[in-house]
C-alpha positions in Angstrom: 0.4 2.0 -21.8 1.1 5.6 -21.0 1.7 6.8 -17.5 -1.1 8.8 -15.9 1.2 9.9 -13.0 4.8 10.8 -13.6 6.9 12.1 -10.7 10.1 13.6 -11.9 13.1 14.2 -9.6 10.8 15.5 -6.9 12.5 17.3 -4.0 10.8 19.1 -1.1 12.7 20.9 1.7 11.4 22.5 4.8 14.3 24.8 5.8 17.3 22.6 6.4 15.2 19.4 6.4 14.8 17.4 3.2 11.5 15.6 3.4 11.5 14.3 -0.2 14.8 13.7 -1.9 14.9 13.4 -5.7 12.0 10.9 -6.0 11.0 9.7 -9.4 8.3 7.1 -10.4 5.4 6.6 -12.7 1.9 5.0 -12.4 -0.1 3.7 -15.3 -3.8 3.1 -15.7 -4.8 -0.1 -14.0 -2.0 0.1 -11.5 -2.5 0.4 -7.7 0.8 1.6 -6.2 1.4 1.0 -2.5 3.6 3.8 -1.3 5.2 2.3 1.8 7.4 3.8 4.5 7.8 4.3 8.2 6.3 7.4 9.9 8.1 10.5 8.8 9.5 8.8 5.6 8.1 11.5 3.2 5.0 9.7 2.0 2.4 12.4 2.8 4.7 15.2 1.7 5.1 13.5 -1.7 1.4 13.1 -2.0 0.8 16.8 -1.1 3.2 17.8 -3.8 1.6 15.5 -6.5 -1.8 16.9 -5.6 -0.7 20.6 -5.6 -1.1 21.2 -1.9 2.6 21.9 -1.6 5.0 23.4 -4.1 8.1 21.3 -4.9 11.5 22.7 -4.1 12.6 21.2 -7.4 11.3 18.6 -9.8 7.6 18.2 -10.7 4.7 15.8 -11.2 2.7 15.3 -14.4 -0.9 14.1 -14.0 -2.7 13.0 -17.1 -0.4 15.2 -19.2 -0.8 18.3 -17.0 2.2 19.7 -15.0 1.2 20.3 -11.4 3.6 23.3 -11.2 2.7 25.1 -14.4 -0.9 23.9 -15.0 -2.2 23.0 -11.6 -5.9 23.5 -12.3 -5.9 21.1 -15.2 -3.9 18.5 -13.2 -6.2 18.8 -10.2 -9.3 18.1 -12.4 -8.0 14.6 -12.9 -7.2 13.9 -9.2 -9.3 12.6 -6.3 -7.4 13.1 -3.1 -8.0 11.7 0.3 -5.5 13.5 2.6 -4.2 12.4 6.0 -7.0 13.0 8.5 -9.5 13.8 5.7 -10.4 17.3 7.0 -14.0 18.5 6.4 -16.4 21.2 7.8 -17.6 19.7 11.0 -20.8 21.7 11.2 -21.9 20.5 7.7 -24.0 17.3 7.3 -22.6 14.5 5.2 -24.9 15.4 2.4 -24.3 19.1 2.6 -20.6 18.6 2.5 -20.8 16.3 -0.6 -23.1 18.9 -2.3 -20.5 21.5 -1.5 -17.8 19.4 -3.0 -19.9 18.7 -6.1 -20.3 22.5 -6.7 -16.6 23.0 -6.4 -16.0 20.3 -8.9 -18.4 22.0 -11.4 -21.2 19.5 -11.0 -24.8 20.7 -10.8 -28.4 19.6 -11.0 -29.2 16.0 -11.8 -25.6 15.3 -12.7 -24.4 16.3 -9.2 -27.1 14.3 -7.6 -26.1 11.2 -9.6 -22.4 11.6 -8.7 -23.3 12.0 -5.0 -25.6 9.0 -5.0 -22.9 6.8 -6.5 -20.2 8.1 -4.1 -22.6 7.5 -1.1 -23.4 4.0 -2.3 -19.7 3.1 -2.8 -18.8 4.3 0.7 -21.9 3.1 2.5 -22.8 6.5 3.9 -26.6 6.3 3.4 -27.3 6.0 7.1 -25.5 9.2 8.1 -26.3 11.6 5.2 -28.2 14.1 7.5 -25.8 13.9 10.5 -23.3 16.7 11.2 -19.8 15.5 10.3 -18.6 16.4 13.8 -20.9 13.8 15.3 -19.6 10.9 13.1 -17.2 8.2 14.3 -13.6 8.3 13.0 -14.4 5.5 10.6 -17.4 7.4 9.1 -15.4 10.6 8.8 -12.8 8.7 6.9 -15.5 7.4 4.5 -16.8 10.9 4.0 -13.3 11.9 3.0 -13.2 8.9 0.6 -16.6 9.8 -0.9 -15.4 13.4 -1.7 -12.3 12.0 -3.4 -14.5 9.7 -5.6 -17.2 12.2 -6.3 -16.2 13.5 -9.7 -15.0 10.1 -10.9 -11.4 11.1 -11.3 -8.8 9.3 -13.5 -6.3 9.4 -10.6 -6.8 8.6 -7.0 -4.3 9.6 -4.3 -5.3 8.0 -1.0 -3.3 8.7 2.2 -4.0 5.9 4.7 -7.4 5.1 3.2 -8.4 2.5 5.9 -7.1 4.5 8.9 -9.7 4.3 11.7 -11.9 1.6 10.0 -12.9 -1.6 11.6 -12.0 -4.9 9.9 -15.3 -5.1 8.0 -15.0 -1.5 6.8 -11.4 -2.1 5.7 -12.5 -5.1 3.6 -15.2 -2.9 2.0 -12.8 -0.1 1.1 -10.2 -2.6 -0.3 -12.9 -4.2 -2.4 -13.9 -0.8 -3.7 -10.3 0.0 -4.6 -10.0 -3.3 -6.5 -13.3 -2.5 -8.3 -12.1 1.0 -9.4 -8.5 0.0 -10.3 -8.9 -1.2 -13.9 -9.9 2.3 -15.1 -7.7 4.5 -12.9 -4.2 5.1 -11.6 -4.2 4.8 -7.8 -1.6 5.6 -5.2 -2.1 4.3 -1.7 0.1 5.6 1.1 0.3 3.1 4.0 2.5 1.6 6.6 0.1 -1.4 6.9 1.8 -4.2 4.9 -1.3 -6.3 4.7 -2.8 -3.5 2.6 -0.2 -4.2 -0.1 -1.1 -7.9 -0.3 -4.8 -7.0 -0.4 -5.0 -4.4 -3.2 -1.6 -3.3 -4.7 -0.2 -4.4 -8.0 3.1 -2.7 -7.3 4.8 -1.3 -4.2 7.5 1.3 -3.5 9.4 1.8 -0.2 10.5 5.2 0.9 12.6 6.2 3.9 14.2 9.4 4.9 12.8 11.0 1.7 14.5 8.6 -0.7 12.8 6.0 -2.9 14.6 2.7 -2.0 12.7 -0.1 -3.7 10.1 -0.5 -6.5 8.5 -3.7 -7.8 5.5 -6.0 -7.6 4.7 -7.4 -4.2 6.1 -10.8 -5.4 9.3 -9.2 -6.6 9.8 -7.4 -3.2 8.9 -10.6 -1.3 11.6 -12.4 -3.3 14.2 -10.2 -1.6 13.1 -11.6 1.8 15.4 -14.2 3.5 12.2 -16.2 3.9 11.8 -16.5 0.1 11.8 -20.2 -0.8 12.6 -21.1 2.9 11.0 -24.4 4.0 9.2 -24.7 7.3 9.5 -28.3 8.6 7.8 -29.8 11.6 9.0 -33.3 12.7 6.5 -35.4 14.6 8.9 -37.3 16.8 12.6 -37.6 17.5 15.2 -36.5 14.9 18.1 -35.1 17.0 20.5 -34.7 14.0 18.0 -33.1 11.7 19.5 -29.6 11.7 23.0 -30.9 11.1 21.8 -33.1 8.2 19.9 -30.3 6.6 22.9 -28.0 6.8 24.8 -30.4 4.6 22.5 -29.8 1.7 24.1 -27.7 -1.0 21.1 -25.3 -1.3 20.7 -24.7 2.5 22.1 -21.5 4.0 21.0 -21.9 7.6 18.6 -23.7 9.9 16.8 -22.1 12.8 14.4 -23.7 15.4 11.1 -21.8 15.6 8.0 -21.9 17.7 4.9 -20.1 16.5 1.2 -20.5 16.2 1.7 -23.6 14.2 3.9 -25.1 17.0 7.6 -26.0 17.1 9.6 -26.6 13.9 12.6 -25.8 11.9 12.9 -22.9 9.4 15.3 -24.0 6.6 16.7 -20.9 4.8 17.7 -21.2 1.1 21.1 -20.1 -0.2 20.6 -17.1 -2.5 16.8 -17.7 -2.4 17.0 -20.7 -4.6 14.3 -23.4 -4.4 15.3 -26.1 -2.0 12.0 -28.0 -1.4 13.1 -31.0 -3.6 16.4 -31.3 -1.7 14.7 -31.2 1.7 12.0 -33.7 0.6 14.6 -36.2 -0.6 16.5 -35.9 2.7 13.3 -36.3 4.7 12.4 -39.4 2.7 15.9 -41.0 2.9 16.2 -40.3 6.7 12.7 -41.6 7.4 11.8 -38.7 9.6 8.1 -38.6 10.8 6.8 -35.4 9.3 4.0 -33.4 10.9 4.1 -30.7 8.2 6.2 -29.1 5.5 5.7 -26.1 3.3 7.6 -23.5 1.3 7.6 -19.8 2.4 6.9 -17.3 -0.4 8.8 -14.5 1.3 7.8 -11.8 3.8 7.3 -8.2 2.9 7.9 -7.2 6.5 11.4 -8.7 6.3 12.1 -6.6 3.2 10.6 -3.4 4.7 12.6 -3.7 7.9 15.8 -4.5 6.1 15.5 -1.6 3.6 14.3 1.1 6.0 16.7 0.1 8.8 19.7 0.1 6.5 18.7 3.5 5.2 18.8 5.0 8.7 
C-alpha cells in the first residue's frame, strides 16, 4: 500500500529555535496516526508545514504524490485541515461559512449543497446553521472547523486537537466519525490526550523538542511500559511474606504495594516484560493465599510517554 503522506527530513526553525528537527514518517490509506507530544513539542508546527501554512526550513512533505513545497495547490486539494483553534469568520453564520468554504474548494450548485449537507450531518451542526459563529460555544465552533475540513471529502485529514473543547458525548461522536472515515483516508491527529490514541489510532508517534522519538502501534508502544505483563494481585487476608516469595520467582523484577480505586494490592513487575502470570499463579496456588483478584496489565501508554519525553528533555 503506497503512502498518502510522506514527511521527509522536515526541519523548521524560527530564528535560533528549532521547532521541528529532521522529522520523517509516512502515513498510508486506512491509517490513523496519533501525533503525540507535550505542549511545545513541535506537533502543530509539523502540521502547519505539511498543510502548506508554513514553509519548511529544509525537507518537505509529499501529499498524494504532490510536493507541498513545489506544487502546493495540488497537495492542498487532497487535504482537509482542522488547525489549532479552528479560526473562522465570527460574523458569518455556520451555513454561510460552509458555503464560503465550498466556493473556495471549487464546489457549486447542487454539488456544493450535497457536500455541505453531508458535512453538517457528520458534525451534528443542523441546530446552529443560522447562528453567527461568534455566538456558538467552543464545542460547536470546533465542530464548524471539523465540518469545513471534511467538506470536500479529502483523501487526507490533518486534525490538530480535534476534540478540544468538546464534552464527553461530543468527543465520542467525533471519535466515531474518525473511525468511520478512516478506511478510505490517511489521517493524522495531533493530541496530548492519551485516551484518544486508544480510542481511534492505529499507530502513534511521540515527538518532543522537535524530534520524533517513537513510532509504532499503540500495542507496540504499550509493550515498552514497565507495566507491560505486570500482574496486579490482591490478597484477601494475611500473607505477610508474599512480596518476598514473589521476588524469588525468576521472571519477577520487583514488587510494589499499591492502593488505587480497586483497593490495596501488589503490583508485580516482570523482568524484561516477559509473561509471568503462570509463575505467579503457581506460587499463589502452592502458598494457598486467599486471592481477591489477579490480572495481567497490558502496559500503559502514559508510562512510555513520560519516560520518552522526560529523557529527551
